[in-house]
Structure formats: structure tokens, C-alpha cells
PyMOL CGO cylinders between C-alpha atoms (Angstrom):
from pymol import cmd
from pymol.cgo import CYLINDER

trace = [
    CYLINDER, -8.35, -8.24, 16.91, -7.40, -6.30, 13.77, 0.3, 1, 1, 1, 1, 1, 1,
    CYLINDER, -7.40, -6.30, 13.77, -6.45, -2.63, 14.27, 0.3, 1, 1, 1, 1, 1, 1,
    CYLINDER, -6.45, -2.63, 14.27, -8.82, -0.30, 12.39, 0.3, 1, 1, 1, 1, 1, 1,
    CYLINDER, -8.82, -0.30, 12.39, -6.01, 1.44, 10.48, 0.3, 1, 1, 1, 1, 1, 1,
    CYLINDER, -6.01, 1.44, 10.48, -5.17, -1.84, 8.72, 0.3, 1, 1, 1, 1, 1, 1,
    CYLINDER, -5.17, -1.84, 8.72, -8.64, -1.84, 7.17, 0.3, 1, 1, 1, 1, 1, 1,
    CYLINDER, -8.64, -1.84, 7.17, -8.28, 1.60, 5.60, 0.3, 1, 1, 1, 1, 1, 1,
    CYLINDER, -8.28, 1.60, 5.60, -7.32, 1.86, 1.93, 0.3, 1, 1, 1, 1, 1, 1,
    CYLINDER, -7.32, 1.86, 1.93, -3.85, 3.01, 0.96, 0.3, 1, 1, 1, 1, 1, 1,
    CYLINDER, -3.85, 3.01, 0.96, -3.65, 6.07, -1.26, 0.3, 1, 1, 1, 1, 1, 1,
    CYLINDER, -3.65, 6.07, -1.26, -2.34, 5.78, -4.78, 0.3, 1, 1, 1, 1, 1, 1,
    CYLINDER, -2.34, 5.78, -4.78, -2.44, 8.16, -7.71, 0.3, 1, 1, 1, 1, 1, 1,
    CYLINDER, -2.44, 8.16, -7.71, -5.85, 9.67, -8.29, 0.3, 1, 1, 1, 1, 1, 1,
    CYLINDER, -5.85, 9.67, -8.29, -5.06, 12.71, -10.42, 0.3, 1, 1, 1, 1, 1, 1,
    CYLINDER, -5.06, 12.71, -10.42, -5.62, 13.42, -14.06, 0.3, 1, 1, 1, 1, 1, 1,
    CYLINDER, -5.62, 13.42, -14.06, -3.90, 11.41, -16.77, 0.3, 1, 1, 1, 1, 1, 1,
    CYLINDER, -3.90, 11.41, -16.77, -0.21, 12.37, -16.63, 0.3, 1, 1, 1, 1, 1, 1,
    CYLINDER, -0.21, 12.37, -16.63, 0.89, 14.43, -19.65, 0.3, 1, 1, 1, 1, 1, 1,
    CYLINDER, 0.89, 14.43, -19.65, 4.52, 15.17, -18.90, 0.3, 1, 1, 1, 1, 1, 1,
    CYLINDER, 4.52, 15.17, -18.90, 7.53, 13.26, -17.62, 0.3, 1, 1, 1, 1, 1, 1,
    CYLINDER, 7.53, 13.26, -17.62, 7.27, 15.03, -14.28, 0.3, 1, 1, 1, 1, 1, 1,
    CYLINDER, 7.27, 15.03, -14.28, 3.60, 14.12, -13.92, 0.3, 1, 1, 1, 1, 1, 1,
    CYLINDER, 3.60, 14.12, -13.92, 4.31, 10.51, -14.89, 0.3, 1, 1, 1, 1, 1, 1,
    CYLINDER, 4.31, 10.51, -14.89, 7.08, 10.40, -12.30, 0.3, 1, 1, 1, 1, 1, 1,
    CYLINDER, 7.08, 10.40, -12.30, 4.75, 11.79, -9.61, 0.3, 1, 1, 1, 1, 1, 1,
    CYLINDER, 4.75, 11.79, -9.61, 2.05, 9.25, -10.53, 0.3, 1, 1, 1, 1, 1, 1,
    CYLINDER, 2.05, 9.25, -10.53, 4.50, 6.34, -10.45, 0.3, 1, 1, 1, 1, 1, 1,
    CYLINDER, 4.50, 6.34, -10.45, 5.84, 7.37, -7.05, 0.3, 1, 1, 1, 1, 1, 1,
    CYLINDER, 5.84, 7.37, -7.05, 2.31, 7.70, -5.64, 0.3, 1, 1, 1, 1, 1, 1,
    CYLINDER, 2.31, 7.70, -5.64, 1.41, 4.23, -6.93, 0.3, 1, 1, 1, 1, 1, 1,
    CYLINDER, 1.41, 4.23, -6.93, 4.66, 2.75, -5.57, 0.3, 1, 1, 1, 1, 1, 1,
    CYLINDER, 4.66, 2.75, -5.57, 3.99, 4.26, -2.12, 0.3, 1, 1, 1, 1, 1, 1,
    CYLINDER, 3.99, 4.26, -2.12, 0.41, 2.98, -2.20, 0.3, 1, 1, 1, 1, 1, 1,
    CYLINDER, 0.41, 2.98, -2.20, 1.54, -0.52, -3.13, 0.3, 1, 1, 1, 1, 1, 1,
    CYLINDER, 1.54, -0.52, -3.13, 4.17, -0.57, -0.36, 0.3, 1, 1, 1, 1, 1, 1,
    CYLINDER, 4.17, -0.57, -0.36, 1.51, 0.57, 2.12, 0.3, 1, 1, 1, 1, 1, 1,
    CYLINDER, 1.51, 0.57, 2.12, -0.95, -2.11, 0.99, 0.3, 1, 1, 1, 1, 1, 1,
    CYLINDER, -0.95, -2.11, 0.99, 1.67, -4.88, 1.03, 0.3, 1, 1, 1, 1, 1, 1,
    CYLINDER, 1.67, -4.88, 1.03, 2.79, -3.89, 4.53, 0.3, 1, 1, 1, 1, 1, 1,
    CYLINDER, 2.79, -3.89, 4.53, -0.80, -4.02, 5.74, 0.3, 1, 1, 1, 1, 1, 1,
    CYLINDER, -0.80, -4.02, 5.74, -1.29, -7.45, 4.17, 0.3, 1, 1, 1, 1, 1, 1,
    CYLINDER, -1.29, -7.45, 4.17, 1.85, -8.77, 5.83, 0.3, 1, 1, 1, 1, 1, 1,
    CYLINDER, 1.85, -8.77, 5.83, 0.75, -7.38, 9.20, 0.3, 1, 1, 1, 1, 1, 1,
    CYLINDER, 0.75, -7.38, 9.20, -2.70, -8.94, 8.80, 0.3, 1, 1, 1, 1, 1, 1,
    CYLINDER, -2.70, -8.94, 8.80, -1.07, -12.26, 7.94, 0.3, 1, 1, 1, 1, 1, 1,
    CYLINDER, -1.07, -12.26, 7.94, 0.98, -12.08, 11.14, 0.3, 1, 1, 1, 1, 1, 1,
    CYLINDER, 0.98, -12.08, 11.14, -2.14, -11.32, 13.18, 0.3, 1, 1, 1, 1, 1, 1,
    CYLINDER, -2.14, -11.32, 13.18, -4.25, -14.05, 11.63, 0.3, 1, 1, 1, 1, 1, 1,
    CYLINDER, -4.25, -14.05, 11.63, -1.59, -16.76, 11.40, 0.3, 1, 1, 1, 1, 1, 1,
    CYLINDER, -1.59, -16.76, 11.40, 1.58, -15.79, 13.28, 0.3, 1, 1, 1, 1, 1, 1,
    CYLINDER, 1.58, -15.79, 13.28, 3.32, -19.15, 12.78, 0.3, 1, 1, 1, 1, 1, 1,
    CYLINDER, 3.32, -19.15, 12.78, 3.26, -18.97, 8.95, 0.3, 1, 1, 1, 1, 1, 1,
    CYLINDER, 3.26, -18.97, 8.95, 3.35, -15.24, 8.21, 0.3, 1, 1, 1, 1, 1, 1,
    CYLINDER, 3.35, -15.24, 8.21, 6.29, -13.70, 6.33, 0.3, 1, 1, 1, 1, 1, 1,
    CYLINDER, 6.29, -13.70, 6.33, 8.46, -11.16, 8.11, 0.3, 1, 1, 1, 1, 1, 1,
    CYLINDER, 8.46, -11.16, 8.11, 7.53, -7.49, 7.51, 0.3, 1, 1, 1, 1, 1, 1,
]
cmd.load_cgo(trace, "trace")
């Protein structure tokens, strides 16, 4: 059984187009966090669905 939280989307950057270095930095960090979240969920799902061949999280 797959836990419900693994099926929820991971947040990324959803603000306006960045116009300053600080805003670009904030957007990049938000996207990086979202990608890490998504990749961790994929790895966990792989372990659930095929524990013998899944990569370590």
C-alpha cells in the first residue's frame, strides 16, 4: 500500500518571474527543494513497489 502523502505534489516556485538576484535565488532554492522532495518520493515508491531493486534513499 502506498502512503497518501507520497501521492501529493511537491511544491516548487510558483511566484512571479524573478526580477532581482534575490528573487532568482529564492526561486532556485524553492525549485531545488521541490526537486529533492519529488526525488525522495520516487525513491520511496520504488522501494515499496520493488524492494529488491530500489536504490537507497
